[in-house]
matplotlib code that plots the C-alpha trace (Angstrom):
import matplotlib.pyplot as plt

x = [-74.3, -77.2, -78.1, -78.3, -74.7, -73.4, -75.0, -73.8, -70.3, -70.3, -71.4, -68.7, -65.9, -67.3, -67.1, -63.6, -62.5, -63.5, -61.4, -57.8, -55.6, -52.4, -52.6, -51.8, -54.5, -56.9, -56.1, -56.5, -59.9, -61.1, -59.8, -62.1, -65.1, -64.3, -63.7, -67.3, -68.6, -66.1, -64.5, -60.9, -57.6, -55.1, -55.2, -55.6, -52.7, -53.2, -51.2, -51.1, -50.4, -49.2, -52.3, -50.0, -48.1, -50.0, -46.7, -46.8, -45.7, -46.4, -47.9, -49.3, -49.9, -50.1, -47.5, -45.4, -43.1, -41.1, -42.5, -40.5, -38.1, -38.8, -42.5, -41.8, -39.5, -42.3, -44.8, -42.7, -40.6, -42.7, -45.9, -48.7, -52.4, -53.8, -51.0, -51.9, -51.6, -53.8, -56.5, -56.3, -56.9, -59.5, -63.2, -64.4, -61.5, -61.6, -60.2, -59.9, -56.9, -59.2, -61.2, -58.1, -56.6, -59.8, -60.0, -56.4, -54.5, -51.4, -50.7, -49.8, -46.6, -48.7, -50.3, -46.9, -46.3, -49.8, -49.6, -46.3, -48.2, -51.1, -53.7, -55.4, -57.6, -56.8, -59.0, -57.5, -59.5, -58.6, -59.3, -60.5, -61.8, -64.9, -62.6, -61.2, -57.8, -56.6, -54.9, -54.5, -55.2, -56.6, -55.7, -57.9, -57.1, -58.8, -57.5, -58.0, -61.5, -63.2, -66.1, -65.0, -65.1, -68.4, -70.3, -71.6, -68.1, -67.2, -70.2, -69.3, -65.7, -67.0, -69.3, -66.5, -63.7, -64.3, -64.3, -61.2, -59.4, -60.3, -59.4, -56.0, -55.4, -56.4, -54.1, -51.2, -51.7, -51.8, -48.6, -46.8, -48.1, -47.0, -43.5, -41.1, -38.2, -38.9, -38.1, -41.0, -41.1, -44.9, -45.7, -49.4, -50.4, -53.0, -55.0, -57.7, -60.4, -63.3, -67.0, -66.7, -63.8, -61.0, -57.6, -56.8, -53.7, -51.7, -48.7, -45.4, -45.3, -49.0, -48.2, -46.9, -50.2, -52.4, -50.3, -50.9, -54.6, -56.6, -58.1, -57.6, -55.0, -52.8, -51.3, -54.8, -55.9, -58.4, -58.5, -58.8, -62.4, -61.7, -60.7, -63.8, -66.0, -64.6, -64.9, -68.5, -69.4, -67.7, -69.8, -73.0, -72.2, -71.4, -74.8, -76.5, -77.2, -77.1, -73.5, -71.7, -68.2, -68.5, -65.7, -65.4, -62.9, -62.5, -60.0, -58.8, -56.4, -53.6, -52.1, -49.2, -51.5, -51.2, -54.1, -54.5, -56.8, -58.5, -59.8, -62.2, -63.0, -65.2, -63.8, -66.0, -64.3, -66.0, -68.6, -66.2, -66.6, -63.8, -62.9, -59.6, -58.6, -55.7, -54.1, -52.1, -50.9, -52.9, -49.7, -49.2, -48.1, -44.8, -43.6, -43.4, -40.6, -38.9, -38.7, -37.6, -34.8, -33.6, -33.7, -34.3, -37.5, -39.5, -43.1, -44.5, -42.0, -43.1, -46.7, -45.8, -43.8, -46.6, -49.1, -46.7, -46.4, -50.2, -50.2, -51.5, -50.9, -49.4, -52.9, -54.3, -51.4, -51.9, -55.6, -55.1, -52.4, -54.0, -51.0, -50.2, -49.0, -45.8, -45.2, -45.7, -43.1, -40.7, -41.2, -40.7, -37.4, -36.1, -37.4, -35.6, -32.4, -32.5, -33.4, -31.0, -33.6, -34.7, -38.4, -41.5, -41.3, -37.7, -38.8, -41.5, -39.0, -36.4, -38.7, -40.2, -36.9, -35.1, -37.7, -40.4, -38.9, -36.7, -39.9, -41.7, -39.0, -38.8, -42.5, -41.9, -39.3, -41.8, -44.5, -42.0, -41.1, -44.7, -44.1, -46.8, -46.3, -45.8, -47.0, -45.4, -41.9, -38.8, -36.2]
y = [-144.5, -142.2, -139.3, -137.0, -138.0, -137.4, -133.9, -132.9, -134.1, -132.1, -129.0, -129.6, -129.8, -126.7, -124.8, -126.1, -125.1, -121.5, -121.1, -119.9, -122.5, -124.4, -127.3, -130.1, -128.9, -128.7, -132.3, -133.7, -132.1, -133.3, -136.8, -137.2, -136.1, -138.4, -141.4, -141.0, -141.5, -143.7, -146.3, -146.9, -148.4, -146.4, -142.9, -141.0, -139.9, -136.2, -134.5, -130.9, -130.4, -127.4, -126.9, -125.6, -128.8, -131.4, -132.3, -132.9, -130.2, -131.9, -135.0, -135.7, -139.2, -139.5, -141.9, -141.6, -138.6, -139.3, -140.5, -143.4, -142.2, -145.3, -144.5, -141.0, -142.5, -144.9, -142.1, -140.0, -142.4, -145.5, -146.3, -147.6, -147.2, -144.7, -142.3, -138.8, -137.0, -139.5, -139.5, -135.6, -135.4, -138.1, -137.5, -138.8, -137.6, -140.8, -144.3, -147.5, -149.8, -152.9, -151.2, -149.9, -153.4, -155.2, -156.8, -158.0, -155.3, -157.5, -156.3, -153.0, -152.2, -149.9, -152.9, -154.2, -150.8, -150.8, -154.4, -153.6, -151.2, -153.6, -152.4, -154.2, -151.6, -148.1, -145.2, -142.0, -138.9, -135.4, -132.3, -129.8, -126.3, -125.0, -122.9, -126.1, -126.0, -129.2, -128.4, -131.9, -135.6, -137.9, -141.6, -143.9, -147.5, -150.7, -153.9, -157.4, -158.8, -155.4, -154.3, -152.8, -149.0, -148.4, -145.7, -144.1, -143.6, -142.0, -139.7, -138.4, -137.6, -135.9, -133.8, -132.6, -132.3, -128.7, -127.7, -129.7, -128.1, -124.6, -125.4, -126.7, -123.6, -121.3, -123.2, -122.9, -119.1, -118.9, -120.9, -118.6, -115.5, -116.8, -118.0, -115.0, -117.6, -118.3, -115.7, -115.5, -112.2, -112.6, -114.0, -113.3, -111.2, -112.0, -109.5, -109.9, -107.3, -106.9, -106.8, -103.0, -103.2, -102.3, -103.9, -106.2, -108.1, -108.7, -110.7, -108.9, -107.2, -106.5, -102.8, -103.2, -104.9, -102.2, -99.5, -101.1, -101.4, -98.3, -96.1, -96.3, -94.6, -97.1, -94.3, -93.4, -97.0, -96.7, -100.0, -100.0, -100.2, -103.5, -105.1, -103.8, -105.0, -108.5, -108.5, -107.4, -109.9, -112.6, -111.8, -111.7, -115.0, -116.7, -115.6, -117.4, -121.0, -122.2, -121.1, -122.8, -122.1, -118.3, -117.6, -114.8, -114.2, -110.9, -109.7, -106.1, -104.0, -102.6, -99.2, -100.6, -102.0, -105.7, -107.8, -108.8, -111.5, -111.1, -114.2, -113.6, -116.1, -115.8, -116.6, -117.6, -118.3, -118.4, -116.0, -113.6, -112.9, -111.8, -111.8, -112.9, -111.4, -113.0, -110.8, -112.4, -111.5, -112.9, -114.0, -116.6, -120.1, -120.1, -122.9, -120.5, -118.2, -121.3, -123.1, -119.9, -119.2, -122.8, -123.9, -120.8, -122.3, -120.1, -119.2, -121.9, -124.5, -123.6, -124.2, -127.6, -128.6, -127.6, -129.8, -132.7, -132.5, -132.6, -135.8, -134.5, -136.4, -134.9, -134.6, -133.0, -130.5, -129.7, -129.1, -126.9, -124.8, -124.7, -126.1, -129.3, -132.5, -132.1, -128.6, -130.1, -132.7, -130.1, -128.1, -131.3, -132.0, -128.6, -129.0, -132.3, -130.8, -127.9, -130.0, -132.8, -135.6, -138.1, -138.8, -137.3, -139.5, -138.4, -134.8, -135.2, -136.9, -134.3, -131.4, -133.0, -134.1, -130.9, -128.3, -129.9, -132.7, -130.3, -128.4, -131.7, -132.8, -129.4, -129.6, -132.9, -131.1, -128.2, -130.7, -132.3, -128.8, -127.6, -125.0, -124.4, -126.1, -124.2, -124.8, -124.5, -125.4, -124.0, -122.3]
z = [-60.7, -59.7, -61.8, -58.8, -57.7, -61.2, -61.5, -58.0, -58.9, -62.2, -60.3, -57.6, -60.2, -62.0, -58.7, -58.0, -61.5, -60.8, -57.7, -58.2, -56.4, -57.0, -59.5, -57.1, -54.7, -57.5, -58.8, -55.3, -54.8, -58.2, -57.5, -54.6, -56.6, -59.5, -57.2, -55.9, -59.5, -61.2, -58.8, -59.8, -58.7, -56.6, -57.9, -61.2, -63.3, -64.2, -67.0, -68.3, -72.0, -74.0, -76.2, -79.0, -79.3, -77.2, -75.4, -71.7, -69.3, -66.0, -64.4, -60.9, -59.7, -55.9, -54.8, -57.9, -57.4, -60.5, -63.8, -65.1, -67.9, -70.0, -70.0, -71.4, -74.0, -75.0, -75.2, -77.5, -79.5, -79.9, -81.7, -79.5, -78.7, -76.1, -76.5, -75.3, -78.6, -80.4, -77.7, -77.6, -81.3, -81.6, -82.3, -78.9, -76.8, -74.6, -75.0, -73.0, -73.5, -73.9, -76.7, -78.4, -78.6, -79.5, -76.1, -76.0, -74.0, -73.9, -77.5, -76.0, -74.1, -72.0, -70.5, -69.3, -67.6, -66.0, -64.8, -63.1, -60.9, -60.3, -62.7, -65.6, -67.2, -68.5, -69.6, -70.9, -71.4, -72.8, -70.9, -73.5, -72.8, -74.5, -76.6, -78.1, -76.5, -74.8, -71.5, -70.0, -69.9, -67.2, -66.8, -64.7, -63.9, -62.5, -61.2, -62.8, -62.2, -61.8, -64.0, -67.3, -67.8, -69.6, -71.5, -68.3, -67.1, -70.4, -70.4, -66.9, -68.0, -71.1, -69.0, -66.7, -69.4, -70.1, -66.4, -65.7, -68.6, -67.4, -63.8, -64.9, -67.1, -64.2, -61.8, -64.1, -64.3, -60.6, -60.4, -62.7, -61.0, -57.6, -58.8, -58.6, -58.6, -62.3, -64.9, -67.3, -69.3, -69.9, -66.4, -65.4, -62.4, -59.8, -57.7, -55.1, -54.8, -52.4, -53.5, -53.4, -55.9, -53.4, -54.0, -51.1, -52.3, -55.4, -56.7, -57.3, -60.7, -60.9, -61.2, -64.7, -65.7, -64.1, -65.8, -69.2, -68.8, -70.0, -67.3, -63.6, -61.4, -59.5, -57.4, -56.1, -55.8, -58.7, -60.6, -64.4, -65.6, -67.3, -64.0, -62.2, -65.1, -65.0, -61.2, -61.4, -64.0, -62.0, -58.9, -60.9, -62.6, -59.2, -57.9, -60.8, -59.6, -63.2, -63.6, -60.6, -61.7, -61.3, -63.8, -66.4, -69.2, -71.1, -73.7, -73.5, -75.6, -73.5, -73.9, -75.9, -78.5, -77.5, -76.2, -72.6, -71.2, -67.8, -65.9, -63.0, -60.2, -57.2, -53.8, -50.7, -47.5, -44.1, -45.2, -46.8, -50.5, -52.7, -56.3, -58.0, -61.3, -63.2, -66.0, -68.8, -72.3, -75.1, -76.7, -79.4, -78.3, -76.6, -78.9, -81.9, -80.6, -79.2, -82.5, -84.2, -81.7, -81.3, -85.0, -87.1, -88.6, -90.9, -90.0, -92.3, -91.0, -87.4, -88.4, -90.0, -86.9, -84.6, -86.5, -86.6, -82.8, -82.6, -84.6, -87.9, -91.1, -94.3, -95.8, -92.7, -92.5, -96.2, -95.6, -92.6, -94.2, -97.7, -99.4, -101.4, -99.7, -101.8, -100.2, -96.8, -97.5, -98.7, -95.5, -93.5, -95.3, -94.3, -90.7, -90.4, -91.7, -89.3, -86.3, -87.1, -87.2, -89.8, -89.1, -87.6, -84.5, -84.0, -84.4, -81.7, -79.4, -79.8, -79.2, -76.1, -74.5, -75.4, -74.5, -72.5, -70.4, -68.4, -67.3, -66.8, -64.3, -62.7, -62.0, -60.2, -58.0, -57.5, -56.3, -53.8, -52.5, -52.2, -55.0, -57.6, -61.0, -64.3, -67.8, -71.3, -72.6, -70.9, -73.0]

ax = plt.figure().add_subplot(projection="3d")
ax.plot(x, y, z, "-o")
ax.set_aspect("equal")
plt.show()
């Protein structure tokens, strides 16, 4: 693999990640770039994860419109190597099936799944944003007899991981902003402005966001200063050849005292230059109110559950929450009783299949219907 090709491909994915587009279109564009650097069998398997729980919210695998239910059951109820939560929380964030099984992939049930589709090798990589949040996973495959995935392949995926994560996050925001058919009380808004800061188009409901941002006068067409500032910084960043993504993020306090996040992205189409600004609440993870409403978990029980979903051990949970392992076990006992399960594995499976699998399947239907995918659990 040539260094020039690798660098051009990294820059290309960075640019794609800064353009507000639907998730499927983004995955397809990135697939072509990755294929030029890492030859692989058939097509990648892309996933989005809820960064709060590391549970899957969608998948996209060209030619596989429905993810086999037995594979989901294996992912969330069985113990195996290369499972997404383990790779997402690992030190390197990337794993091959051959390495994880000491060269004998037949020891893993995943190998049986993969072989049924004609592949022999599997490499799974996390998509982690620079902020540390994991927004997705990528699976690549190779046929029997092909060269093994090597360190050069891993280095490339590590180099683009952050861009892919930010692109997925931005695409999910766009999907939520463009989906009036779904009731999301905290749905983001999307507006497009010219290089002279004139509002050109916006998604329904943007008025409430503009009214909450300090300054500006929506009735006169004056945008809030924070929107103009993000748009200006986005344009300036895009003009810097060392920052190919052209993206900007800002955190602003709204009039009601809550925090709002603005994402800027530069658009260039047939010589026309515009700027997209996505507005979303800087809310806590959606899984927290879900666990409270569905199971009446206390704040500390919700914290323990979140860390269990992320694959943390008792000692790791105790260390992060500054409590004793005994206290963690007591909280787990209460969580098990309230959720009606008997083990950590059953807890993970119940949370996924009750609150995430419906959205996961809905996203499959949305892809088939040409509708943008959404992220997060569904209540």
